[in-house]
C-alpha positions as CSV (number, residue, x, y, z in Angstrom):
1,X,-0.2,-0.6,0.0
2,X,1.5,3.2,-0.9
3,X,2.1,5.7,2.2
4,X,-0.4,8.5,2.3
5,X,1.4,11.8,2.8
6,X,0.4,15.4,3.8
7,X,0.8,17.6,0.7
8,X,0.5,21.7,0.9
9,X,1.0,23.0,-2.5
10,X,2.1,26.5,-3.2
11,X,1.6,26.8,-6.7
12,X,-1.4,25.9,-9.0
13,X,0.8,24.1,-11.3
14,X,2.0,21.7,-8.4
15,X,-1.8,21.5,-7.6
16,X,-2.4,20.0,-11.1
17,X,0.5,18.2,-10.8
18,X,-0.7,16.4,-7.5
19,X,-4.0,16.1,-9.0
20,X,-2.8,14.3,-12.0
21,X,-1.0,11.4,-10.1
22,X,-4.0,10.4,-8.0
23,X,-2.7,12.6,-5.1
24,X,-5.9,14.9,-4.6
25,X,-7.1,13.2,-1.6
26,X,-3.6,14.2,0.4
27,X,-3.7,17.6,-0.8
28,X,-4.3,19.4,2.7
29,X,-4.1,23.1,0.6
30,X,-3.9,25.4,-2.3
31,X,-3.1,28.6,-2.8
32,X,-5.8,31.5,-3.9
33,X,-5.1,30.8,-7.9
34,X,-5.8,27.6,-7.7
35,X,-9.1,26.8,-9.7
36,X,-8.3,23.3,-11.6
37,X,-9.1,20.8,-11.5
38,X,-12.2,21.0,-10.0
39,X,-11.9,18.3,-7.6
40,X,-9.7,20.9,-5.3
41,X,-12.9,23.5,-4.5
42,X,-13.6,24.1,-0.8
43,X,-9.7,23.3,-0.4
44,X,-8.3,25.4,2.5
45,X,-6.1,28.1,1.1
46,X,-2.9,28.7,2.5
47,X,-1.7,31.6,0.0
48,X,-2.9,34.9,0.3
49,X,-2.6,37.6,-2.7
50,X,-1.2,40.9,-0.9
51,X,-2.5,42.9,-3.9
52,X,-6.0,43.4,-4.4
53,X,-5.8,42.6,-8.4
54,X,-9.4,41.9,-9.2
55,X,-10.1,45.4,-8.9
56,X,-7.0,47.2,-10.3
57,X,-6.1,47.7,-14.5
58,X,-3.2,45.4,-16.1
59,X,-1.4,48.8,-15.6
60,X,-2.1,49.5,-12.2
61,X,-0.7,45.9,-11.5
62,X,2.1,46.5,-13.0
63,X,3.2,49.4,-11.3
64,X,2.3,47.6,-7.9
65,X,4.0,44.7,-8.8
66,X,7.5,46.5,-9.6
67,X,7.0,48.6,-6.4
68,X,6.6,46.2,-4.3
69,X,9.5,43.9,-6.0
70,X,11.6,47.0,-6.2
71,X,10.8,47.1,-2.2
72,X,12.4,43.6,-1.6
73,X,8.1,43.4,-0.7
74,X,6.4,40.1,-0.9
75,X,3.5,39.8,-3.7
76,X,2.2,37.2,-1.4
77,X,1.5,36.0,2.0
78,X,1.7,32.1,3.8
79,X,-0.8,31.7,6.3
80,X,2.4,30.3,8.7
81,X,-0.4,29.4,11.4
82,X,-2.6,27.2,9.0
83,X,0.4,25.8,7.9
84,X,1.2,24.7,11.2
85,X,-2.0,23.4,11.9
86,X,-1.9,21.4,8.7
87,X,1.7,19.8,9.7
88,X,2.6,19.3,6.0
89,X,4.7,16.1,5.2
90,X,5.3,17.2,1.7
91,X,5.3,20.9,0.2
92,X,5.2,21.8,-3.6
93,X,6.6,25.1,-4.7
94,X,8.4,27.1,-7.0
95,X,11.6,29.3,-7.4
96,X,11.0,30.0,-10.8
97,X,8.8,33.6,-11.2
98,X,8.5,36.1,-8.3
99,X,4.6,37.0,-9.7
100,X,3.4,33.8,-10.0
101,X,3.7,32.2,-6.5
102,X,5.4,32.8,-3.3
103,X,9.7,32.7,-3.9
104,X,12.3,31.6,-2.2
105,X,12.4,34.0,1.0
106,X,8.5,33.4,1.8
107,X,9.0,29.6,1.6
108,X,12.0,29.7,3.8
109,X,10.0,32.0,6.3
110,X,6.9,29.5,6.6
111,X,9.5,26.5,6.7
112,X,11.1,28.1,9.4
113,X,7.4,28.8,11.4
114,X,6.9,25.1,11.4
115,X,8.1,22.5,14.0
116,X,8.6,19.4,12.0
117,X,10.5,20.0,8.4
118,X,8.6,18.9,5.6
119,X,10.0,17.3,2.6
120,X,9.9,20.1,-0.2
121,X,9.8,19.7,-3.9
122,X,10.8,22.8,-5.9
123,X,10.2,23.9,-9.6
124,X,11.7,26.2,-11.8
125,X,11.0,24.6,-15.4
126,X,11.8,26.5,-18.6
127,X,10.7,23.9,-21.0
128,X,7.7,21.6,-21.7
129,X,10.9,18.8,-20.7
130,X,11.5,20.7,-17.8
131,X,8.0,20.3,-16.5
132,X,8.1,16.7,-17.3
133,X,10.6,16.1,-14.9
134,X,9.0,17.9,-12.5
135,X,6.1,16.1,-12.5
136,X,8.7,13.3,-12.2
137,X,10.3,14.4,-9.2
138,X,6.6,15.1,-7.2
139,X,5.5,11.9,-8.2
140,X,9.3,10.1,-6.6
141,X,8.4,12.5,-3.6
142,X,5.2,10.9,-3.1
143,X,5.7,7.4,-4.0
144,X,3.9,8.0,-7.3
145,X,6.3,7.4,-10.1
146,X,4.5,4.7,-12.2
147,X,1.3,7.2,-12.8
148,X,4.4,9.6,-13.5
149,X,5.1,7.4,-16.0
150,X,2.5,6.8,-17.7
151,X,1.1,10.3,-17.2
152,X,4.8,11.6,-19.5
153,X,4.1,8.8,-22.0
154,X,0.4,10.1,-22.4
155,X,2.2,14.0,-22.9
156,X,4.5,12.8,-25.2
157,X,2.1,11.2,-27.2
158,X,-0.4,14.4,-27.8
159,X,2.8,16.4,-28.5
160,X,4.3,14.2,-30.7
161,X,0.3,13.6,-32.5
162,X,0.1,17.4,-32.8
163,X,3.8,18.2,-34.1
164,X,2.7,15.3,-36.9
165,X,-0.6,17.1,-38.0
166,X,0.7,19.9,-38.8
167,X,4.5,18.9,-40.2
168,X,3.5,19.7,-43.8
169,X,0.9,22.5,-43.5
170,X,2.2,26.4,-43.8
171,X,4.0,28.2,-40.1
172,X,2.2,31.4,-39.8
173,X,3.7,34.8,-37.7
174,X,2.2,34.5,-33.8
175,X,2.4,37.2,-31.5
176,X,1.4,35.5,-28.0
177,X,1.1,38.7,-25.7
178,X,1.4,37.6,-21.7
179,X,-0.1,40.8,-20.7
180,X,-0.5,44.1,-22.0
181,X,-0.1,47.7,-20.7
182,X,2.7,47.1,-20.6
183,X,3.5,44.3,-23.0
184,X,5.4,41.6,-22.6
185,X,5.8,39.1,-25.0
186,X,5.8,34.9,-24.1
187,X,8.7,33.0,-23.0
188,X,9.8,29.7,-21.2
189,X,7.8,26.8,-22.9
190,X,5.1,29.1,-24.7
191,X,7.0,29.5,-27.9
192,X,7.6,25.4,-27.7
193,X,3.8,25.3,-27.6
194,X,3.7,27.3,-30.7
195,X,6.2,25.5,-32.4
196,X,4.9,22.0,-32.0
197,X,1.4,23.6,-32.8
198,X,2.9,24.3,-36.9
199,X,3.4,28.1,-35.7
200,X,6.7,30.3,-35.2
201,X,6.2,33.0,-32.0
202,X,8.0,35.6,-33.8
203,X,8.6,37.6,-31.0
204,X,9.2,34.9,-27.7
205,X,11.9,33.9,-25.8
206,X,11.9,30.3,-26.0
207,X,12.9,28.8,-22.8
208,X,13.9,31.7,-21.1
209,X,11.7,34.5,-19.1
210,X,9.1,36.9,-21.4
211,X,10.1,40.6,-21.4
212,X,8.5,43.7,-21.9
213,X,8.5,44.7,-25.6
214,X,7.3,47.8,-27.5
215,X,4.1,48.2,-29.6
216,X,6.5,48.8,-32.9
217,X,7.9,45.5,-32.3
218,X,4.6,44.0,-32.8
219,X,4.3,46.0,-36.2
220,X,7.5,45.2,-37.6
221,X,6.9,41.4,-37.4
222,X,3.0,42.1,-39.0
223,X,1.8,38.6,-37.1
224,X,-0.3,36.3,-39.0
225,X,-2.2,35.5,-35.2
226,X,-2.2,37.3,-32.2
227,X,-3.3,35.0,-28.8
228,X,-3.6,37.2,-25.8
229,X,-2.9,35.0,-22.6
230,X,-3.1,36.9,-19.9
231,X,-1.1,35.4,-17.2
232,X,-3.5,34.5,-14.1
233,X,-6.4,35.2,-16.2
234,X,-9.3,32.7,-17.8
235,X,-10.5,34.0,-21.4
236,X,-13.5,35.8,-19.4
237,X,-11.4,38.1,-17.6
238,X,-8.8,38.6,-20.0
239,X,-11.3,39.4,-22.2
240,X,-12.3,42.1,-20.3
241,X,-8.4,43.7,-20.4
242,X,-7.8,42.8,-23.9
243,X,-9.5,46.2,-25.3
244,X,-5.7,47.6,-24.8
245,X,-4.6,46.0,-27.8
246,X,-7.4,47.3,-30.0
247,X,-6.3,51.2,-29.0
248,X,-2.7,50.5,-30.6
249,X,-2.0,52.5,-33.8
250,X,-2.3,50.1,-36.9
251,X,-3.6,47.7,-34.7
252,X,-6.7,47.4,-37.5
253,X,-3.8,46.8,-40.2
254,X,-2.0,43.8,-39.0
255,X,-2.7,41.0,-40.7
256,X,-3.9,39.0,-37.6
257,X,-6.4,41.5,-37.5
258,X,-7.2,41.6,-40.8
259,X,-7.5,38.0,-41.4
260,X,-10.2,37.9,-38.1
261,X,-7.4,35.8,-36.4
262,X,-6.9,37.5,-33.0
263,X,-7.7,35.6,-29.9
264,X,-8.4,35.7,-26.3
265,X,-7.2,32.2,-24.1
266,X,-7.4,31.1,-21.3
267,X,-3.7,31.7,-19.5
268,X,-4.1,27.9,-17.1
269,X,-3.1,26.4,-21.1
270,X,-0.3,28.1,-21.1
271,X,1.1,30.3,-17.9
272,X,1.0,27.4,-15.1
273,X,3.7,24.4,-16.3
274,X,2.0,21.4,-15.6
275,X,0.3,18.6,-17.5
276,X,-2.0,21.3,-19.3
277,X,0.7,22.6,-21.5
278,X,-0.2,19.7,-23.7
279,X,-3.9,20.8,-24.1
280,X,-2.2,24.1,-24.9
281,X,-0.7,23.0,-27.1
282,X,-3.9,21.3,-28.9
283,X,-5.6,24.5,-28.6
284,X,-3.0,27.2,-30.2
285,X,-2.7,24.6,-33.1
286,X,-6.4,24.2,-33.5
287,X,-6.5,28.3,-33.9
288,X,-4.0,28.4,-36.0
289,X,-5.0,25.1,-38.3
290,X,-8.7,24.7,-37.6
291,X,-9.3,22.5,-40.6
292,X,-6.8,20.2,-39.3
293,X,-7.0,20.2,-35.5
294,X,-10.0,20.1,-33.9
295,X,-10.4,21.4,-30.8
296,X,-12.0,18.9,-28.2
297,X,-11.3,21.0,-24.9
298,X,-13.6,23.0,-22.9
299,X,-15.6,25.8,-25.4
300,X,-14.7,28.5,-22.7
301,X,-11.2,27.8,-23.5
302,X,-10.9,30.8,-25.7
303,X,-12.9,33.1,-27.8
304,X,-12.9,35.2,-31.3
305,X,-11.6,38.9,-29.7
306,X,-13.2,40.5,-32.7
307,X,-16.1,38.7,-32.6
308,X,-16.6,38.9,-29.0
309,X,-15.8,42.4,-28.8
310,X,-18.2,43.2,-31.5
311,X,-21.0,41.2,-29.3
312,X,-20.4,43.2,-26.0
313,X,-20.5,46.8,-28.1
314,X,-23.8,45.4,-29.8
315,X,-25.2,44.5,-26.1
316,X,-24.2,48.1,-25.4
């Protein structure tokens, strides 16, 4: 019989990994951002945001985040009392992005408050291969090696199928925006997802950090497809923030806009380094090559930006 663990996740993607490995019942607490899979609903939240991001614009969030990081302040706080009460034996966290989850300092401080130190799995992926390695690391810590092996084989097979489906098709120029006002390109595994899906991420930083870019850079690359994947937001929330794009000079002259190929997507398929990056690659393949790649996932995973904004405008 497999040993039981008392698991706490300080990262949404870690929560998804744990559940994909069949550890949902052993997952005692999660973060305020965790919203997938449905089985986690009702679990205690041990991480909370230090900023009221729901009430802020993209620019206000960027300014506040930059100010707090510059001052050495955290963007999150860990409920240390709850953590002590839960007494985890396994803690899942990250050391990749201070904007995505508690970083090293907050985690170290929380660990110091625990009378008995749990095993800690740190995740810092930059590529899909790294994500699979993190899945294997969580599985090893929790005694789920066989489950991880099956999951990684399934992920690799699905990605290979996507790549094979688009192998002989034209590869459109794609711009993936991870944030607006200011504008950020994609980074880490997202350009890899686009590549597998049969496109070329013209401004992405493959296996590297996402960075700020200028709108002129977008105009210079003349993307044929634009995908807005606002980090931390589902499709509906991202759609409310996507109007910034349409306000930029020359937006309506871009090939992507002229061809009605501007999309808003649920960032959960892209910003969270877990099993759903495969779904993200399948989603991009559908957006780029709908005639060859069907999308069998959730209907709310993406929306046509022009059609949606036109519908909202007409309803007003």
